C-alpha positions in Angstrom: 327.1 -86.8 116.8 330.2 -88.7 117.7 333.5 -88.6 115.9 336.1 -91.1 117.0 339.7 -90.8 115.8 342.2 -93.7 115.7 345.7 -94.4 114.4 347.8 -92.0 116.4 351.0 -93.1 118.0 354.8 -92.7 118.3 356.8 -92.8 115.1 360.3 -91.8 114.2 361.0 -88.9 111.9 360.5 -89.9 108.3 357.9 -92.5 109.2 354.2 -92.7 108.3 350.9 -92.9 110.1 347.3 -93.3 108.9 344.6 -91.6 111.0 341.0 -92.5 110.7 337.8 -90.9 112.0 334.5 -92.7 112.2 331.3 -90.7 112.2 328.3 -91.7 114.2 325.4 -89.3 113.5 321.7 -89.9 113.3 320.0 -89.0 110.1 321.1 -89.3 106.5 323.0 -86.0 106.2 326.1 -86.9 108.1 328.3 -87.7 105.1 326.8 -84.9 102.9 329.1 -82.5 104.7 332.8 -81.5 104.3 335.2 -83.0 106.8 338.7 -82.1 107.9 341.7 -82.5 110.2 343.1 -80.0 112.5 345.9 -80.3 115.0 347.1 -78.6 118.2 350.6 -78.8 119.4 351.4 -78.3 123.1 351.3 -74.6 123.9 350.0 -73.6 120.5 346.6 -72.8 119.0 344.7 -75.4 117.0 345.5 -75.2 113.3 344.1 -76.4 110.0 345.8 -79.4 108.4 343.5 -80.6 105.5 339.9 -80.7 104.5 337.8 -82.6 101.9 334.5 -81.8 100.3 331.4 -83.9 101.0 331.9 -85.9 97.8 335.7 -86.2 98.0 336.3 -84.2 94.8 338.0 -81.2 96.4 340.8 -81.1 99.0 342.8 -78.4 100.6 346.0 -78.6 102.6 348.0 -76.4 104.9 351.4 -75.5 103.4 353.0 -77.7 106.1 351.1 -80.7 104.9 351.3 -80.3 101.1 353.2 -83.1 99.4 353.3 -85.2 102.5 349.8 -85.8 103.7 346.7 -87.1 101.8 343.1 -86.9 102.9 340.3 -89.2 101.8 336.9 -90.4 102.8 334.7 -93.4 102.4 331.1 -92.2 102.8 329.8 -95.7 102.8 331.8 -96.5 105.8 331.3 -93.0 107.3 335.0 -92.7 107.7 337.6 -90.0 107.1 341.3 -90.7 106.7 344.6 -88.8 106.9 347.7 -90.5 105.4 350.8 -88.8 106.8 354.1 -89.6 105.2 357.6 -88.2 105.8 356.6 -87.1 109.3 358.7 -84.5 111.1 359.0 -83.7 114.8 357.1 -80.5 114.0 354.1 -82.7 113.2 353.8 -83.7 116.8 350.3 -82.7 118.0 346.9 -83.9 118.9 345.0 -84.4 115.7 341.3 -83.6 115.6 338.7 -84.8 113.2 336.0 -82.3 112.2 332.6 -82.4 110.5 331.1 -79.3 108.9 327.6 -78.0 109.3 327.0 -76.8 105.7 325.6 -79.5 103.5 327.4 -80.0 100.2 330.1 -77.5 101.0 333.5 -78.0 99.3 335.8 -76.9 102.2 335.8 -76.6 106.0 336.8 -73.4 107.5 337.2 -73.7 111.3 334.1 -71.5 111.9 332.0 -73.9 109.9 332.8 -76.9 112.1 329.8 -78.3 113.8 331.3 -81.4 115.4 334.8 -82.2 116.7 336.4 -85.5 117.7 338.2 -85.9 120.9 341.6 -86.1 119.2 344.4 -88.6 118.8 348.0 -88.0 119.8 350.7 -88.1 117.1 354.3 -88.0 118.4 357.2 -87.9 116.0 360.6 -88.5 117.5 363.8 -87.0 116.1 
């Protein structure tokens, strides 16, 4: 499977970015899985940002993302999105897309991730 992120970049504090992740996976089950976004800042461990159930009905957010970020998916386009508003310098990190291995699951714990993207850099200037 291949997950390709796009949309990262440099933005001033208070600005917005929209990340996308396109999934290329053989077979018909690729979009029957939960997906999520994780991030890793320089010198820190990778952390959970948000996830979404296979059907888009359930979402979860890290406390740091609540009220500022929105996660969505378009299964027909095999694409995951992360809309990030009111960005802060602390949001600076490499953002990774993730695809779970459990079909029809409603969330994506990090130990349930089967595939990772290569990441896209988000830099928020103060």
